[in-house]
C-alpha positions in Angstrom: 98.8 100.6 132.8 95.2 102.5 132.2 92.5 101.4 129.5 91.0 98.4 128.8 92.5 94.8 127.4 90.6 94.2 124.5 91.8 90.6 124.1 95.5 89.0 123.8 97.9 90.6 121.7 101.1 89.3 122.9 102.4 88.7 119.7 101.5 91.6 117.9 104.5 93.5 116.4 102.8 97.0 117.3 101.0 96.9 120.8 103.4 94.6 122.9 100.2 93.1 124.3 98.4 96.4 125.0 95.5 97.2 123.7 93.5 100.4 124.7 89.9 102.4 123.3 90.6 100.5 120.6 93.8 102.1 119.9 97.3 100.6 120.4 99.6 101.7 123.3 103.2 101.6 122.2 106.1 101.5 124.3 110.2 101.1 123.7 111.5 100.3 120.9 107.8 101.1 119.5 107.6 104.6 121.1 110.5 105.6 119.3 109.6 104.4 116.0 106.9 106.4 116.4 108.7 109.5 116.9 110.7 108.8 113.7 107.7 108.4 111.8 106.8 111.6 113.3 110.1 114.1 113.1 110.6 112.1 109.7 107.3 113.4 108.1 107.5 117.2 109.8 111.5 117.5 108.5 110.5 115.7 105.1 107.2 117.8 104.3 109.7 120.8 105.6 112.4 120.6 103.1 110.0 119.5 99.9 107.9 122.5 100.5 110.8 124.7 100.4 111.6 123.1 96.8 108.5 123.3 95.4 108.9 126.8 96.5 112.4 127.3 94.8 110.5 126.8 91.6 114.5 124.9 90.3 112.3 123.0 86.9 110.0 120.0 86.3 112.4 117.3 87.4 113.3 119.0 90.4 109.9 119.9 91.7 108.9 116.3 91.0 111.5 114.7 93.5 110.2 117.4 96.1 106.3 115.8 95.2 107.4 112.4 95.9 109.4 114.0 99.2 106.0 114.9 100.2 104.9 111.4 99.2 107.4 110.1 101.5 106.1 112.5 104.4 102.5 111.4 104.4 103.0 107.7 104.3 105.1 108.6 108.0 102.7 111.0 108.7 99.8 108.2 108.3 101.5 106.3 110.1 102.2 107.8 113.1 98.6 109.6 112.7 97.1 106.1 113.3 99.7 104.2 115.3 99.5 107.1 118.4 96.8 107.1 120.2 96.1 111.0 119.7 97.1 111.4 116.6 94.0 110.3 114.0 93.3 113.9 112.8 96.8 114.0 111.5 96.7 110.6 109.6 93.7 111.9 108.2 94.5 114.9 107.1 97.9 112.8 105.4 95.2 110.5 103.5 94.3 113.3 101.7 97.4 115.0 101.4 98.9 111.6 100.5 96.6 111.7 96.7 97.4 115.3 96.3 101.4 114.9 96.3 100.4 111.6 93.6 98.9 113.6 91.2 101.8 116.1 91.6 104.3 113.4 90.9 102.0 111.9 88.1 101.7 115.7 86.8 105.8 116.2 87.6 107.9 113.6 86.9 105.2 110.8 84.6 103.1 112.8 82.4 105.1 113.8 79.1 102.4 116.6 78.6 103.6 120.3 79.7 103.5 122.0 82.9 101.3 125.2 82.4 102.5 128.2 84.2 99.7 130.9 84.5 
């Protein structure tokens, strides 16, 4: 394995004893977890975008934003755990905040949503 060992990570759940350039190198089942996070995040965001674009009403749009939130969480996990995906992680930190506003606006707030 290339890289430098920055200490004993034998008990670490994520790095399986390998640490490269301050980022974890994942293998085996952990790599499968990263793949699952990546594809769930992409699929959930696509479905949520479709539902929002259909403008099916406040409650359904609110649940689409909940789906966006789960997508952002998955992509944050993937972005910061995969060694070359930090940009996606940071992008989804911002999108998580935006999506939380959508959840608040469409599901939690009692104020009427304005159409412009």
